[in-house]
ZATIFI-756299 format. One record per atom (N, C-alpha, C): residue number from 0; residue in one letter; chain; atom name; x, z, y. Coordinates in Angstrom, 3 decimals. Last residue first. Layout:
# ZATIFI-756299
r num = NUM&residuo = a&cadena = A&atomo = CA&east = X&up = Z&north = Y
...
END
This chain:
# ZATIFI-756299
r num = 102&residuo = a&cadena = A&atomo = N&east = -44.381&up = -73.416&north = -120.131
r num = 102&residuo = a&cadena = A&atomo = CA&east = -45.560&up = -73.985&north = -119.450
r num = 102&residuo = a&cadena = A&atomo = C&east = -46.814&up = -73.423&north = -120.040
r num = 101&residuo = d&cadena = A&atomo = N&east = -41.808&up = -70.991&north = -119.660
r num = 101&residuo = d&cadena = A&atomo = CA&east = -42.699&up = -71.765&north = -120.518
r num = 101&residuo = d&cadena = A&atomo = C&east = -43.894&up = -72.273&north = -119.712
r num = 100&residuo = g&cadena = A&atomo = N&east = -39.331&up = -71.373&north = -117.003
r num = 100&residuo = g&cadena = A&atomo = CA&east = -40.119&up = -70.647&north = -118.001
r num = 100&residuo = g&cadena = A&atomo = C&east = -41.006&up = -71.575&north = -118.795
r num = 99&residuo = p&cadena = A&atomo = N&east = -39.382&up = -72.283&north = -113.501
r num = 99&residuo = p&cadena = A&atomo = CA&east = -38.711&up = -72.001&north = -114.777
r num = 99&residuo = p&cadena = A&atomo = C&east = -39.655&up = -71.270&north = -115.739
r num = 98&residuo = p&cadena = A&atomo = N&east = -41.434&up = -74.779&north = -111.967
r num = 98&residuo = p&cadena = A&atomo = CA&east = -41.023&up = -73.381&north = -112.106
r num = 98&residuo = p&cadena = A&atomo = C&east = -40.365&up = -73.152&north = -113.457
r num = 97&residuo = s&cadena = A&atomo = N&east = -39.936&up = -77.861&north = -111.009
r num = 97&residuo = s&cadena = A&atomo = CA&east = -40.990&up = -77.121&north = -111.695
r num = 97&residuo = s&cadena = A&atomo = C&east = -40.527&up = -75.692&north = -111.893
r num = 96&residuo = s&cadena = A&atomo = N&east = -39.353&up = -80.172&north = -108.376
r num = 96&residuo = s&cadena = A&atomo = CA&east = -38.939&up = -79.032&north = -109.194
r num = 96&residuo = s&cadena = A&atomo = C&east = -40.167&up = -78.399&north = -109.839
r num = 95&residuo = v&cadena = A&atomo = N&east = -38.479&up = -83.383&north = -107.875
r num = 95&residuo = v&cadena = A&atomo = CA&east = -39.658&up = -82.534&north = -108.004
r num = 95&residuo = v&cadena = A&atomo = C&east = -39.287&up = -81.380&north = -108.919
r num = 94&residuo = d&cadena = A&atomo = N&east = -36.196&up = -84.827&north = -108.154
r num = 94&residuo = d&cadena = A&atomo = CA&east = -36.345&up = -84.026&north = -106.933
r num = 94&residuo = d&cadena = A&atomo = C&east = -37.536&up = -83.096&north = -106.989
r num = 93&residuo = a&cadena = A&atomo = N&east = -36.551&up = -86.282&north = -110.413
r num = 93&residuo = a&cadena = A&atomo = CA&east = -35.615&up = -85.156&north = -110.501
r num = 93&residuo = a&cadena = A&atomo = C&east = -35.738&up = -84.256&north = -109.275
r num = 92&residuo = d&cadena = A&atomo = N&east = -38.183&up = -88.304&north = -109.534
r num = 92&residuo = d&cadena = A&atomo = CA&east = -38.748&up = -87.290&north = -110.436
r num = 92&residuo = d&cadena = A&atomo = C&east = -37.855&up = -86.066&north = -110.505
r num = 91&residuo = a&cadena = A&atomo = N&east = -36.315&up = -89.753&north = -108.076
r num = 91&residuo = a&cadena = A&atomo = CA&east = -37.442&up = -89.147&north = -107.365
r num = 91&residuo = a&cadena = A&atomo = C&east = -38.077&up = -88.057&north = -108.217
r num = 90&residuo = g&cadena = A&atomo = N&east = -34.680&up = -90.599&north = -110.165
r num = 90&residuo = g&cadena = A&atomo = CA&east = -34.125&up = -89.749&north = -109.117
r num = 90&residuo = g&cadena = A&atomo = C&east = -35.215&up = -89.048&north = -108.338
r num = 89&residuo = a&cadena = A&atomo = N&east = -36.465&up = -92.204&north = -111.522
r num = 89&residuo = a&cadena = A&atomo = CA&east = -35.923&up = -91.021&north = -112.207
r num = 89&residuo = a&cadena = A&atomo = C&east = -35.337&up = -90.055&north = -111.193
r num = 88&residuo = a&cadena = A&atomo = N&east = -36.837&up = -94.188&north = -109.623
r num = 88&residuo = a&cadena = A&atomo = CA&east = -37.977&up = -93.362&north = -110.018
r num = 88&residuo = a&cadena = A&atomo = C&east = -37.496&up = -92.088&north = -110.703
r num = 87&residuo = g&cadena = A&atomo = N&east = -34.252&up = -95.265&north = -109.592
r num = 87&residuo = g&cadena = A&atomo = CA&east = -34.831&up = -94.696&north = -108.375
r num = 87&residuo = g&cadena = A&atomo = C&east = -35.994&up = -93.776&north = -108.686
r num = 86&residuo = r&cadena = A&atomo = N&east = -34.076&up = -96.187&north = -112.204
r num = 86&residuo = r&cadena = A&atomo = CA&east = -33.130&up = -95.157&north = -111.740
r num = 86&residuo = r&cadena = A&atomo = C&east = -33.666&up = -94.477&north = -110.495
r num = 85&residuo = l&cadena = A&atomo = N&east = -36.103&up = -98.091&north = -112.077
r num = 85&residuo = l&cadena = A&atomo = CA&east = -36.253&up = -96.947&north = -112.981
r num = 85&residuo = l&cadena = A&atomo = C&east = -35.298&up = -95.828&north = -112.586
r num = 84&residuo = q&cadena = A&atomo = N&east = -34.969&up = -99.882&north = -110.257
r num = 84&residuo = q&cadena = A&atomo = CA&east = -36.230&up = -99.211&north = -109.935
r num = 84&residuo = q&cadena = A&atomo = C&east = -36.423&up = -97.974&north = -110.806
r num = 83&residuo = a&cadena = A&atomo = N&east = -32.761&up = -100.701&north = -111.758
r num = 83&residuo = a&cadena = A&atomo = CA&east = -32.537&up = -100.006&north = -110.488
r num = 83&residuo = a&cadena = A&atomo = C&east = -33.801&up = -99.262&north = -110.060
r num = 82&residuo = r&cadena = A&atomo = N&east = -34.078&up = -102.015&north = -113.860
r num = 82&residuo = r&cadena = A&atomo = CA&east = -33.271&up = -100.816&north = -114.148
r num = 82&residuo = r&cadena = A&atomo = C&east = -33.032&up = -100.011&north = -112.877
r num = 81&residuo = e&cadena = A&atomo = N&east = -35.214&up = -104.116&north = -112.404
r num = 81&residuo = e&cadena = A&atomo = CA&east = -36.077&up = -103.151&north = -113.084
r num = 81&residuo = e&cadena = A&atomo = C&east = -35.314&up = -101.872&north = -113.406
r num = 80&residuo = a&cadena = A&atomo = N&east = -32.856&up = -105.411&north = -111.616
r num = 80&residuo = a&cadena = A&atomo = CA&east = -33.751&up = -104.856&north = -110.598
r num = 80&residuo = a&cadena = A&atomo = C&east = -34.689&up = -103.822&north = -111.214
r num = 79&residuo = a&cadena = A&atomo = N&east = -31.887&up = -106.241&north = -114.094
r num = 79&residuo = a&cadena = A&atomo = CA&east = -31.092&up = -105.290&north = -113.308
r num = 79&residuo = a&cadena = A&atomo = C&east = -31.958&up = -104.639&north = -112.232
r num = 78&residuo = n&cadena = A&atomo = N&east = -33.909&up = -108.075&north = -114.753
r num = 78&residuo = n&cadena = A&atomo = CA&east = -33.683&up = -106.899&north = -115.599
r num = 78&residuo = n&cadena = A&atomo = C&east = -32.906&up = -105.831&north = -114.842
r num = 77&residuo = c&cadena = A&atomo = N&east = -33.473&up = -109.933&north = -112.711
r num = 77&residuo = c&cadena = A&atomo = CA&east = -34.759&up = -109.243&north = -112.810
r num = 77&residuo = c&cadena = A&atomo = C&east = -34.631&up = -107.985&north = -113.659
r num = 76&residuo = a&cadena = A&atomo = N&east = -30.895&up = -110.788&north = -113.421
r num = 76&residuo = a&cadena = A&atomo = CA&east = -31.107&up = -110.102&north = -112.143
r num = 76&residuo = a&cadena = A&atomo = C&east = -32.428&up = -109.337&north = -112.154
r num = 75&residuo = e&cadena = A&atomo = N&east = -31.444&up = -112.053&north = -115.835
r num = 75&residuo = e&cadena = A&atomo = CA&east = -30.555&up = -110.886&north = -115.835
r num = 75&residuo = e&cadena = A&atomo = C&east = -30.727&up = -110.078&north = -114.548
r num = 74&residuo = r&cadena = A&atomo = N&east = -33.004&up = -114.128&north = -114.812
r num = 74&residuo = r&cadena = A&atomo = CA&east = -33.593&up = -113.152&north = -115.759
r num = 74&residuo = r&cadena = A&atomo = C&east = -32.758&up = -111.873&north = -115.790
r num = 73&residuo = l&cadena = A&atomo = N&east = -31.043&up = -115.430&north = -113.301
r num = 73&residuo = l&cadena = A&atomo = CA&east = -32.187&up = -114.822&north = -112.620
r num = 73&residuo = l&cadena = A&atomo = C&east = -32.894&up = -113.814&north = -113.519
r num = 72&residuo = i&cadena = A&atomo = N&east = -29.432&up = -116.314&north = -115.383
r num = 72&residuo = i&cadena = A&atomo = CA&east = -28.866&up = -115.372&north = -114.409
r num = 72&residuo = i&cadena = A&atomo = C&east = -29.995&up = -114.688&north = -113.642
r num = 71&residuo = p&cadena = A&atomo = N&east = -31.131&up = -118.123&north = -116.690
r num = 71&residuo = p&cadena = A&atomo = CA&east = -30.655&up = -116.921&north = -117.397
r num = 71&residuo = p&cadena = A&atomo = C&east = -30.074&up = -115.871&north = -116.440
r num = 70&residuo = v&cadena = A&atomo = N&east = -31.479&up = -120.010&north = -114.501
r num = 70&residuo = v&cadena = A&atomo = CA&east = -32.604&up = -119.205&north = -114.992
r num = 70&residuo = v&cadena = A&atomo = C&east = -32.114&up = -117.984&north = -115.777
r num = 69&residuo = m&cadena = A&atomo = N&east = -29.578&up = -121.773&north = -113.636
r num = 69&residuo = m&cadena = A&atomo = CA&east = -29.369&up = -120.365&north = -113.308
r num = 69&residuo = m&cadena = A&atomo = C&east = -30.504&up = -119.473&north = -113.788
r num = 68&residuo = r&cadena = A&atomo = N&east = -30.374&up = -124.316&north = -114.133
r num = 68&residuo = r&cadena = A&atomo = CA&east = -29.374&up = -123.769&north = -115.063
r num = 68&residuo = r&cadena = A&atomo = C&east = -29.079&up = -122.289&north = -114.789
r num = 67&residuo = a&cadena = A&atomo = N&east = -31.920&up = -124.908&north = -111.939
r num = 67&residuo = a&cadena = A&atomo = CA&east = -32.595&up = -124.460&north = -113.163
r num = 67&residuo = a&cadena = A&atomo = C&east = -31.598&up = -123.850&north = -114.151
r num = 66&residuo = p&cadena = A&atomo = N&east = -30.516&up = -123.736&north = -108.826
r num = 66&residuo = p&cadena = A&atomo = CA&east = -30.535&up = -124.672&north = -109.952
r num = 66&residuo = p&cadena = A&atomo = C&east = -31.196&up = -124.073&north = -111.193
r num = 65&residuo = i&cadena = A&atomo = N&east = -32.444&up = -122.948&north = -106.099
r num = 65&residuo = i&cadena = A&atomo = CA&east = -31.603&up = -122.328&north = -107.124
r num = 65&residuo = i&cadena = A&atomo = C&east = -31.662&up = -123.267&north = -108.329
r num = 64&residuo = r&cadena = A&atomo = N&east = -32.850&up = -123.577&north = -102.715
r num = 64&residuo = r&cadena = A&atomo = CA&east = -32.913&up = -124.129&north = -104.072
r num = 64&residuo = r&cadena = A&atomo = C&east = -31.933&up = -123.367&north = -104.954
r num = 63&residuo = i&cadena = A&atomo = N&east = -34.829&up = -121.876&north = -100.243
r num = 63&residuo = i&cadena = A&atomo = CA&east = -33.555&up = -122.270&north = -100.848
r num = 63&residuo = i&cadena = A&atomo = C&east = -33.825&up = -122.862&north = -102.214
r num = 62&residuo = v&cadena = A&atomo = N&east = -36.375&up = -121.431&north = -97.203
r num = 62&residuo = v&cadena = A&atomo = CA&east = -36.563&up = -121.910&north = -98.564
r num = 62&residuo = v&cadena = A&atomo = C&east = -35.198&up = -122.358&north = -99.064
r num = 61&residuo = t&cadena = A&atomo = N&east = -36.779&up = -118.499&north = -95.143
r num = 61&residuo = t&cadena = A&atomo = CA&east = -36.238&up = -119.822&north = -95.426
r num = 61&residuo = t&cadena = A&atomo = C&east = -36.565&up = -120.190&north = -96.864
r num = 60&residuo = e&cadena = A&atomo = N&east = -38.056&up = -116.493&north = -92.400
r num = 60&residuo = e&cadena = A&atomo = CA&east = -37.869&up = -116.822&north = -93.811
r num = 60&residuo = e&cadena = A&atomo = C&east = -37.276&up = -118.217&north = -93.949
r num = 59&residuo = h&cadena = A&atomo = N&east = -38.659&up = -116.141&north = -89.761
r num = 59&residuo = h&cadena = A&atomo = CA&east = -37.737&up = -115.168&north = -90.346
r num = 59&residuo = h&cadena = A&atomo = C&east = -37.496&up = -115.410&north = -91.843
r num = 58&residuo = a&cadena = A&atomo = N&east = -40.556&up = -118.088&north = -89.197
r num = 58&residuo = a&cadena = A&atomo = CA&east = -39.212&up = -118.236&north = -88.619
r num = 58&residuo = a&cadena = A&atomo = C&east = -38.196&up = -117.289&north = -89.261
r num = 57&residuo = p&cadena = A&atomo = N&east = -42.475&up = -118.929&north = -92.132
r num = 57&residuo = p&cadena = A&atomo = CA&east = -42.228&up = -118.147&north = -90.916
r num = 57&residuo = p&cadena = A&atomo = C&east = -40.765&up = -118.273&north = -90.462
r num = 56&residuo = i&cadena = A&atomo = N&east = -43.707&up = -121.849&north = -93.128
r num = 56&residuo = i&cadena = A&atomo = CA&east = -42.549&up = -121.003&north = -93.416
r num = 56&residuo = i&cadena = A&atomo = C&east = -42.259&up = -120.233&north = -92.135
r num = 55&residuo = g&cadena = A&atomo = N&east = -47.166&up = -122.560&north = -94.026
r num = 55&residuo = g&cadena = A&atomo = CA&east = -45.934&up = -122.645&north = -93.249
r num = 55&residuo = g&cadena = A&atomo = C&east = -44.867&up = -121.689&north = -93.721
r num = 54&residuo = p&cadena = A&atomo = N&east = -50.491&up = -121.210&north = -93.794
r num = 54&residuo = p&cadena = A&atomo = CA&east = -49.482&up = -122.127&north = -94.336
r num = 54&residuo = p&cadena = A&atomo = C&east = -48.217&up = -122.059&north = -93.489
r num = 53&residuo = a&cadena = A&atomo = N&east = -51.753&up = -117.920&north = -94.174
r num = 53&residuo = a&cadena = A&atomo = CA&east = -51.341&up = -119.001&north = -93.273
r num = 53&residuo = a&cadena = A&atomo = C&east = -50.321&up = -119.911&north = -93.949
r num = 52&residuo = h&cadena = A&atomo = N&east = -54.135&up = -117.222&north = -96.589
r num = 52&residuo = h&cadena = A&atomo = CA&east = -52.765&up = -116.988&north = -96.144
r num = 52&residuo = h&cadena = A&atomo = C&east = -52.324&up = -118.184&north = -95.313
r num = 51&residuo = g&cadena = A&atomo = N&east = -56.587&up = -118.038&north = -97.496
r num = 51&residuo = g&cadena = A&atomo = CA&east = -56.547&up = -116.952&north = -96.523
r num = 51&residuo = g&cadena = A&atomo = C&east = -55.163&up = -116.631&north = -96.006
r num = 50&residuo = p&cadena = A&atomo = N&east = -55.342&up = -119.036&north = -100.645
r num = 50&residuo = p&cadena = A&atomo = CA&east = -56.463&up = -119.001&north = -99.704
r num = 50&residuo = p&cadena = A&atomo = C&east = -56.377&up = -117.784&north = -98.782
r num = 49&residuo = v&cadena = A&atomo = N&east = -52.060&up = -120.084&north = -100.822
r num = 49&residuo = v&cadena = A&atomo = CA&east = -52.965&up = -118.996&north = -101.207
r num = 49&residuo = v&cadena = A&atomo = C&east = -54.102&up = -118.966&north = -100.187
r num = 48&residuo = w&cadena = A&atomo = N&east = -50.904&up = -122.356&north = -99.762
r num = 48&residuo = w&cadena = A&atomo = CA&east = -50.720&up = -122.072&north = -101.189
r num = 48&residuo = w&cadena = A&atomo = C&east = -51.674&up = -121.009&north = -101.694
r num = 47&residuo = q&cadena = A&atomo = N&east = -51.459&up = -124.810&north = -97.734
r num = 47&residuo = q&cadena = A&atomo = CA&east = -51.907&up = -123.419&north = -97.809
r num = 47&residuo = q&cadena = A&atomo = C&east = -51.928&up = -123.051&north = -99.290
r num = 46&residuo = i&cadena = A&atomo = N&east = -48.801&up = -126.935&north = -96.773
r num = 46&residuo = i&cadena = A&atomo = CA&east = -49.812&up = -126.575&north = -97.765
r num = 46&residuo = i&cadena = A&atomo = C&east = -50.160&up = -125.093&north = -97.662
r num = 45&residuo = e&cadena = A&atomo = N&east = -46.665&up = -127.531&north = -95.106
r num = 45&residuo = e&cadena = A&atomo = CA&east = -47.965&up = -128.133&north = -94.822
r num = 45&residuo = e&cadena = A&atomo = C&east = -49.092&up = -127.660&north = -95.741
r num = 44&residuo = h&cadena = A&atomo = N&east = -44.321&up = -126.374&north = -96.041
r num = 44&residuo = h&cadena = A&atomo = CA&east = -44.853&up = -125.945&north = -94.748
r num = 44&residuo = h&cadena = A&atomo = C&east = -46.293&up = -126.403&north = -94.530
r num = 43&residuo = i&cadena = A&atomo = N&east = -43.710&up = -127.820&north = -98.308
r num = 43&residuo = i&cadena = A&atomo = CA&east = -44.097&up = -126.410&north = -98.436
r num = 43&residuo = i&cadena = A&atomo = C&east = -44.813&up = -125.945&north = -97.174
r num = 42&residuo = h&cadena = A&atomo = N&east = -43.044&up = -130.274&north = -97.056
r num = 42&residuo = h&cadena = A&atomo = CA&east = -44.104&up = -130.195&north = -98.069
r num = 42&residuo = h&cadena = A&atomo = C&east = -44.616&up = -128.757&north = -98.197
r num = 41&residuo = t&cadena = A&atomo = N&east = -40.869&up = -129.459&north = -95.476
r num = 41&residuo = t&cadena = A&atomo = CA&east = -42.076&up = -130.005&north = -94.848
r num = 41&residuo = t&cadena = A&atomo = C&east = -43.250&up = -129.909&north = -95.811
r num = 40&residuo = r&cadena = A&atomo = N&east = -39.033&up = -128.717&north = -97.463
r num = 40&residuo = r&cadena = A&atomo = CA&east = -39.500&up = -127.709&north = -96.502
r num = 40&residuo = r&cadena = A&atomo = C&east = -40.787&up = -128.177&north = -95.831
r num = 39&residuo = l&cadena = A&atomo = N&east = -38.687&up = -131.238&north = -98.682
r num = 39&residuo = l&cadena = A&atomo = CA&east = -39.253&up = -130.123&north = -99.441
r num = 39&residuo = l&cadena = A&atomo = C&east = -39.797&up = -129.056&north = -98.499
r num = 38&residuo = v&cadena = A&atomo = N&east = -37.541&up = -132.702&north = -96.572
r num = 38&residuo = v&cadena = A&atomo = CA&east = -38.785&up = -133.179&north = -97.188
r num = 38&residuo = v&cadena = A&atomo = C&east = -39.455&up = -132.061&north = -97.996
r num = 37&residuo = e&cadena = A&atomo = N&east = -35.149&up = -131.211&north = -96.004
r num = 37&residuo = e&cadena = A&atomo = CA&east = -36.256&up = -131.288&north = -95.039
r num = 37&residuo = e&cadena = A&atomo = C&east = -37.566&up = -131.718&north = -95.682
r num = 36&residuo = e&cadena = A&atomo = N&east = -33.964&up = -129.232&north = -98.793
r num = 36&residuo = e&cadena = A&atomo = CA&east = -33.939&up = -130.411&north = -97.925
r num = 36&residuo = e&cadena = A&atomo = C&east = -35.219&up = -130.472&north = -97.086
r num = 35&residuo = a&cadena = A&atomo = N&east = -33.039&up = -125.803&north = -98.792
r num = 35&residuo = a&cadena = A&atomo = CA&east = -33.904&up = -126.882&north = -99.265
r num = 35&residuo = a&cadena = A&atomo = C&east = -33.895&up = -128.027&north = -98.256
r num = 34&residuo = t&cadena = A&atomo = N&east = -29.768&up = -124.677&north = -98.947
r num = 34&residuo = t&cadena = A&atomo = CA&east = -30.953&up = -124.808&north = -98.115
r num = 34&residuo = t&cadena = A&atomo = C&east = -31.750&up = -126.012&north = -98.593
r num = 33&residuo = v&cadena = A&atomo = N&east = -28.626&up = -123.302&north = -101.928
r num = 33&residuo = v&cadena = A&atomo = CA&east = -28.588&up = -124.467&north = -101.068
r num = 33&residuo = v&cadena = A&atomo = C&east = -29.880&up = -124.495&north = -100.249
r num = 32&residuo = g&cadena = A&atomo = N&east = -28.367&up = -119.703&north = -101.890
r num = 32&residuo = g&cadena = A&atomo = CA&east = -28.565&up = -121.005&north = -102.495
r num = 32&residuo = g&cadena = A&atomo = C&east = -28.467&up = -122.105&north = -101.457
r num = 31&residuo = q&cadena = A&atomo = N&east = -28.474&up = -116.398&north = -102.770
r num = 31&residuo = q&cadena = A&atomo = CA&east = -27.778&up = -117.371&north = -101.934
r num = 31&residuo = q&cadena = A&atomo = C&east = -27.949&up = -118.709&north = -102.627
r num = 30&residuo = l&cadena = A&atomo = N&east = -30.601&up = -113.606&north = -102.919
r num = 30&residuo = l&cadena = A&atomo = CA&east = -30.251&up = -114.932&north = -103.405
r num = 30&residuo = l&cadena = A&atomo = C&east = -29.509&up = -115.724&north = -102.342
r num = 29&residuo = v&cadena = A&atomo = N&east = -31.304&up = -110.528&north = -104.154
r num = 29&residuo = v&cadena = A&atomo = CA&east = -30.691&up = -111.178&north = -103.003
r num = 29&residuo = v&cadena = A&atomo = C&east = -30.134&up = -112.500&north = -103.508
r num = 28&residuo = l&cadena = A&atomo = N&east = -33.992&up = -108.542&north = -105.144
r num = 28&residuo = l&cadena = A&atomo = CA&east = -33.090&up = -109.630&north = -105.506
r num = 28&residuo = l&cadena = A&atomo = C&east = -32.588&up = -110.251&north = -104.213
r num = 27&residuo = d&cadena = A&atomo = N&east = -34.194&up = -104.997&north = -104.681
r num = 27&residuo = d&cadena = A&atomo = CA&east = -34.518&up = -106.353&north = -104.245
r num = 27&residuo = d&cadena = A&atomo = C&east = -33.505&up = -107.339&north = -104.804
r num = 26&residuo = a&cadena = A&atomo = N&east = -33.779&up = -102.353&north = -105.143
r num = 26&residuo = a&cadena = A&atomo = CA&east = -33.970&up = -103.197&north = -106.326
r num = 26&residuo = a&cadena = A&atomo = C&east = -34.408&up = -104.611&north = -105.945
r num = 25&residuo = t&cadena = A&atomo = N&east = -32.988&up = -100.693&north = -103.111
r num = 25&residuo = t&cadena = A&atomo = CA&east = -34.358&up = -101.207&north = -103.066
r num = 25&residuo = t&cadena = A&atomo = C&east = -34.756&up = -101.975&north = -104.317
r num = 24&residuo = e&cadena = A&atomo = N&east = -30.365&up = -99.940&north = -103.875
r num = 24&residuo = e&cadena = A&atomo = CA&east = -31.310&up = -98.947&north = -103.367
r num = 24&residuo = e&cadena = A&atomo = C&east = -32.756&up = -99.425&north = -103.444
r num = 23&residuo = e&cadena = A&atomo = N&east = -29.012&up = -102.323&north = -104.809
r num = 23&residuo = e&cadena = A&atomo = CA&east = -29.219&up = -101.138&north = -105.658
r num = 23&residuo = e&cadena = A&atomo = C&east = -30.312&up = -100.197&north = -105.160
r num = 22&residuo = e&cadena = A&atomo = N&east = -29.860&up = -105.567&north = -104.840
r num = 22&residuo = e&cadena = A&atomo = CA&east = -29.566&up = -104.486&north = -103.899
r num = 22&residuo = e&cadena = A&atomo = C&east = -29.974&up = -103.193&north = -104.595
r num = 21&residuo = v&cadena = A&atomo = N&east = -28.384&up = -107.884&north = -106.909
r num = 21&residuo = v&cadena = A&atomo = CA&east = -29.483&up = -106.924&north = -106.812
r num = 21&residuo = v&cadena = A&atomo = C&east = -29.027&up = -105.843&north = -105.851
r num = 20&residuo = w&cadena = A&atomo = N&east = -27.621&up = -111.400&north = -106.499
r num = 20&residuo = w&cadena = A&atomo = CA&east = -27.256&up = -109.987&north = -106.491
r num = 20&residuo = w&cadena = A&atomo = C&east = -28.526&up = -109.163&north = -106.592
r num = 19&residuo = v&cadena = A&atomo = N&east = -26.589&up = -114.674&north = -107.183
r num = 19&residuo = v&cadena = A&atomo = CA&east = -27.664&up = -113.689&north = -107.259
r num = 19&residuo = v&cadena = A&atomo = C&east = -27.054&up = -112.290&north = -107.308
r num = 18&residuo = t&cadena = A&atomo = N&east = -25.785&up = -117.874&north = -105.757
r num = 18&residuo = t&cadena = A&atomo = CA&east = -25.389&up = -116.569&north = -106.286
r num = 18&residuo = t&cadena = A&atomo = C&east = -26.585&up = -115.628&north = -106.257
r num = 17&residuo = p&cadena = A&atomo = N&east = -24.469&up = -121.058&north = -105.374
r num = 17&residuo = p&cadena = A&atomo = CA&east = -25.696&up = -120.273&north = -105.539
r num = 17&residuo = p&cadena = A&atomo = C&east = -25.391&up = -118.999&north = -106.332
r num = 16&residuo = s&cadena = A&atomo = N&east = -22.093&up = -122.048&north = -103.653
r num = 16&residuo = s&cadena = A&atomo = CA&east = -22.092&up = -121.200&north = -104.835
r num = 16&residuo = s&cadena = A&atomo = C&east = -23.388&up = -120.416&north = -104.905
r num = 15&residuo = g&cadena = A&atomo = N&east = -19.917&up = -124.136&north = -101.895
r num = 15&residuo = g&cadena = A&atomo = CA&east = -21.276&up = -123.839&north = -102.329
r num = 15&residuo = g&cadena = A&atomo = C&east = -21.249&up = -123.030&north = -103.604
r num = 14&residuo = e&cadena = A&atomo = N&east = -16.919&up = -125.569&north = -103.089
r num = 14&residuo = e&cadena = A&atomo = CA&east = -17.816&up = -125.281&north = -101.971
r num = 14&residuo = e&cadena = A&atomo = C&east = -19.223&up = -125.061&north = -102.500
r num = 13&residuo = e&cadena = A&atomo = N&east = -15.710&up = -125.879&north = -105.545
r num = 13&residuo = e&cadena = A&atomo = CA&east = -14.954&up = -125.212&north = -104.489
r num = 13&residuo = e&cadena = A&atomo = C&east = -15.843&up = -124.813&north = -103.316
r num = 12&residuo = g&cadena = A&atomo = N&east = -18.591&up = -125.436&north = -107.618
r num = 12&residuo = g&cadena = A&atomo = CA&east = -17.264&up = -125.998&north = -107.351
r num = 12&residuo = g&cadena = A&atomo = C&east = -16.559&up = -125.190&north = -106.283
r num = 11&residuo = t&cadena = A&atomo = N&east = -20.646&up = -124.245&north = -110.236
r num = 11&residuo = t&cadena = A&atomo = CA&east = -20.227&up = -124.213&north = -108.842
r num = 11&residuo = t&cadena = A&atomo = C&east = -18.811&up = -124.764&north = -108.700
r num = 10&residuo = n&cadena = A&atomo = N&east = -21.869&up = -124.049&north = -112.617
r num = 10&residuo = n&cadena = A&atomo = CA&east = -21.313&up = -125.361&north = -112.273
r num = 10&residuo = n&cadena = A&atomo = C&east = -20.817&up = -125.412&north = -110.838
r num = 9&residuo = p&cadena = A&atomo = N&east = -22.983&up = -121.537&north = -112.763
r num = 9&residuo = p&cadena = A&atomo = CA&east = -21.820&up = -121.822&north = -113.619
r num = 9&residuo = p&cadena = A&atomo = C&east = -21.174&up = -123.176&north = -113.310
r num = 8&residuo = d&cadena = A&atomo = N&east = -23.815&up = -119.715&north = -109.983
r num = 8&residuo = d&cadena = A&atomo = CA&east = -24.041&up = -121.001&north = -110.631
r num = 8&residuo = d&cadena = A&atomo = C&east = -22.809&up = -121.354&north = -111.460
r num = 7&residuo = m&cadena = A&atomo = N&east = -23.301&up = -116.261&north = -110.699
r num = 7&residuo = m&cadena = A&atomo = CA&east = -23.119&up = -117.408&north = -109.827
r num = 7&residuo = m&cadena = A&atomo = C&east = -23.379&up = -118.668&north = -110.642
r num = 6&residuo = g&cadena = A&atomo = N&east = -24.627&up = -112.885&north = -110.927
r num = 6&residuo = g&cadena = A&atomo = CA&east = -24.062&up = -114.129&north = -111.411
r num = 6&residuo = g&cadena = A&atomo = C&east = -24.048&up = -115.217&north = -110.364
r num = 5&residuo = v&cadena = A&atomo = N&east = -24.735&up = -110.241&north = -109.948
r num = 5&residuo = v&cadena = A&atomo = CA&east = -25.307&up = -110.582&north = -111.241
r num = 5&residuo = v&cadena = A&atomo = C&east = -24.713&up = -111.876&north = -111.770
r num = 4&residuo = f&cadena = A&atomo = N&east = -23.458&up = -107.554&north = -108.168
r num = 4&residuo = f&cadena = A&atomo = CA&east = -23.304&up = -108.976&north = -108.446
r num = 4&residuo = f&cadena = A&atomo = C&east = -23.850&up = -109.247&north = -109.832
r num = 3&residuo = q&cadena = A&atomo = N&east = -25.201&up = -105.258&north = -106.450
r num = 3&residuo = q&cadena = A&atomo = CA&east = -24.702&up = -105.505&north = -107.807
r num = 3&residuo = q&cadena = A&atomo = C&east = -24.652&up = -107.012&north = -107.999
r num = 2&residuo = l&cadena = A&atomo = N&east = -24.519&up = -103.724&north = -103.413
r num = 2&residuo = l&cadena = A&atomo = CA&east = -25.013&up = -104.914&north = -104.084
r num = 2&residuo = l&cadena = A&atomo = C&east = -24.385&up = -105.007&north = -105.459
r num = 1&residuo = d&cadena = A&atomo = N&east = -25.293&up = -101.158&north = -101.312
r num = 1&residuo = d&cadena = A&atomo = CA&east = -24.624&up = -101.465&north = -102.571
r num = 1&residuo = d&cadena = A&atomo = C&east = -25.294&up = -102.664&north = -103.215
r num = 0&residuo = m&cadena = A&atomo = N&east = -24.756&up = -100.303&north = -98.075
r num = 0&residuo = m&cadena = A&atomo = CA&east = -25.571&up = -101.150&north = -98.920
r num = 0&residuo = m&cadena = A&atomo = C&east = -24.754&up = -101.487&north = -100.161
END
């Protein structure tokens, strides 16, 4: 698994370090952050945010907080993810062979 480090909370201290990476193969954003406090998790858990979608936080998911000051880092991560997707698409296109000669 290749992770591209994008950035860390610029105000991080000795402990805790909200961080953003991009997983190169899938172009997924990988986030490390402070676990959301119970009152926020409860609020999120109780609301049906999208009609027809079950409310709640599934056991295999979590809610984290990323500081607003990290918005530029998240933008950079989104750009890196798009570039990774384009590289993946270019690689897939390269696998498709065309016959030699004039079209």
